[in-house]
C-alpha positions as CSV (number, residue, x, y, z in Angstrom):
1,M,0.0,0.0,0.0
2,A,1.4,3.4,-1.0
3,G,1.9,5.9,1.8
4,P,1.9,9.7,1.7
5,G,5.4,9.8,0.3
6,A,4.7,7.4,-2.5
7,K,5.6,8.6,-6.1
8,H,2.9,8.8,-8.7
9,N,3.2,6.3,-11.5
10,P,2.9,8.2,-14.8
11,G,1.5,5.1,-16.6
12,S,-1.4,4.7,-14.2
13,P,-4.8,6.3,-14.9
14,P,-5.8,9.3,-12.8
15,R,-7.8,8.5,-9.7
16,L,-10.1,10.4,-7.4
17,R,-11.5,9.5,-4.0
18,L,-14.9,7.8,-4.3
19,D,-16.6,10.2,-1.9
20,K,-15.2,13.2,-3.7
21,W,-16.4,11.9,-7.1
22,L,-19.9,11.2,-5.8
23,F,-20.0,14.7,-4.3
24,H,-18.6,16.4,-7.5
25,A,-21.2,14.5,-9.6
26,R,-23.9,15.8,-7.4
27,F,-25.3,12.5,-6.2
28,F,-25.0,13.7,-2.6
29,R,-25.1,17.1,-0.9
30,S,-22.0,16.5,1.1
31,R,-18.9,14.4,1.1
32,E,-19.9,13.1,4.6
33,L,-23.1,11.6,3.1
34,A,-21.2,10.0,0.2
35,A,-18.6,8.6,2.7
36,G,-21.5,7.3,4.9
37,L,-22.9,5.4,1.9
38,A,-19.5,3.8,1.1
39,E,-18.9,2.8,4.7
40,S,-22.4,1.2,4.9
41,G,-21.4,-1.4,2.4
42,H,-24.2,-0.7,0.1
43,L,-22.0,0.5,-2.8
44,R,-20.3,-1.6,-5.4
45,I,-17.5,-0.6,-7.8
46,N,-17.3,-2.9,-10.9
47,A,-19.6,-5.4,-9.0
48,Q,-17.2,-5.6,-6.0
49,P,-18.4,-4.3,-2.6
50,C,-16.6,-1.2,-1.3
51,R,-16.5,0.1,2.2
52,K,-13.8,2.7,1.8
53,P,-14.7,6.3,1.0
54,G,-11.1,6.9,0.0
55,H,-11.1,4.1,-2.7
56,G,-9.8,5.5,-5.9
57,V,-12.1,5.6,-8.9
58,T,-11.1,6.0,-12.6
59,P,-13.0,6.7,-15.8
60,G,-14.6,3.4,-16.9
61,D,-15.5,2.2,-13.4
62,V,-19.2,1.3,-12.9
63,L,-20.8,2.3,-9.6
64,T,-24.0,0.6,-8.2
65,F,-25.6,2.2,-5.2
66,P,-29.0,3.0,-3.6
67,Q,-30.3,6.5,-3.9
68,G,-33.8,7.8,-3.1
69,G,-35.6,4.5,-3.1
70,R,-34.0,3.1,-6.3
71,I,-30.7,1.5,-7.3
72,R,-28.4,3.8,-9.4
73,V,-26.0,2.2,-11.9
74,V,-23.6,4.7,-13.5
75,R,-20.4,4.5,-15.5
76,I,-17.7,7.1,-14.7
77,L,-16.8,9.1,-17.8
78,A,-14.6,11.7,-16.3
79,L,-13.1,13.1,-13.0
80,S,-13.5,16.6,-11.8
81,E,-11.4,19.0,-9.6
82,R,-14.5,20.7,-8.3
83,R,-18.2,20.5,-7.7
84,G,-19.6,22.5,-10.6
85,P,-23.0,23.3,-11.9
86,A,-25.5,20.5,-12.8
87,P,-24.7,20.3,-16.5
88,E,-21.0,19.9,-15.7
89,A,-21.7,17.2,-13.1
90,Q,-23.9,15.3,-15.6
91,A,-21.0,15.1,-18.0
92,L,-19.0,13.1,-15.4
93,Y,-21.1,9.9,-15.8
94,E,-23.3,7.8,-18.0
95,D,-26.6,6.6,-16.4
96,L,-26.9,2.9,-17.0
97,D,-30.4,2.6,-15.5
98,P,-32.8,0.8,-17.8
99,P,-34.9,3.1,-19.9
100,G,-38.2,4.1,-18.3
101,A,-36.8,3.5,-14.8
102,D,-37.9,6.3,-12.5
103,A,-38.0,7.2,-8.8
104,T,-41.7,6.3,-8.5
105,A,-41.1,2.7,-9.2
106,E,-42.0,0.4,-6.3
107,P,-39.0,-1.0,-4.4
108,L,-38.3,-4.7,-4.5
109,E,-38.8,-6.6,-1.3
């Protein structure tokens, strides 16, 4: 595991903390809420459970997580240095939810 003094490998893709990316993409109002979701164990990255808010994500990763009574499935398209306006945030991901899925759908039991 790399520590604070570790050197960046120029061949590796850029990474961003999971909680920061979820906050920048406007899925959550704060990084604390995004971190809480990750720590709860209800989030998957590329179908693998993740409990670390600091886990690095890269473009191409697929996130699966609950939000507002439904399951969101998104593919990361880009990373961002800041939390920008909604149109900028929507350009960070591709929504992989099935067409016609909406927040009014009944939850599965």
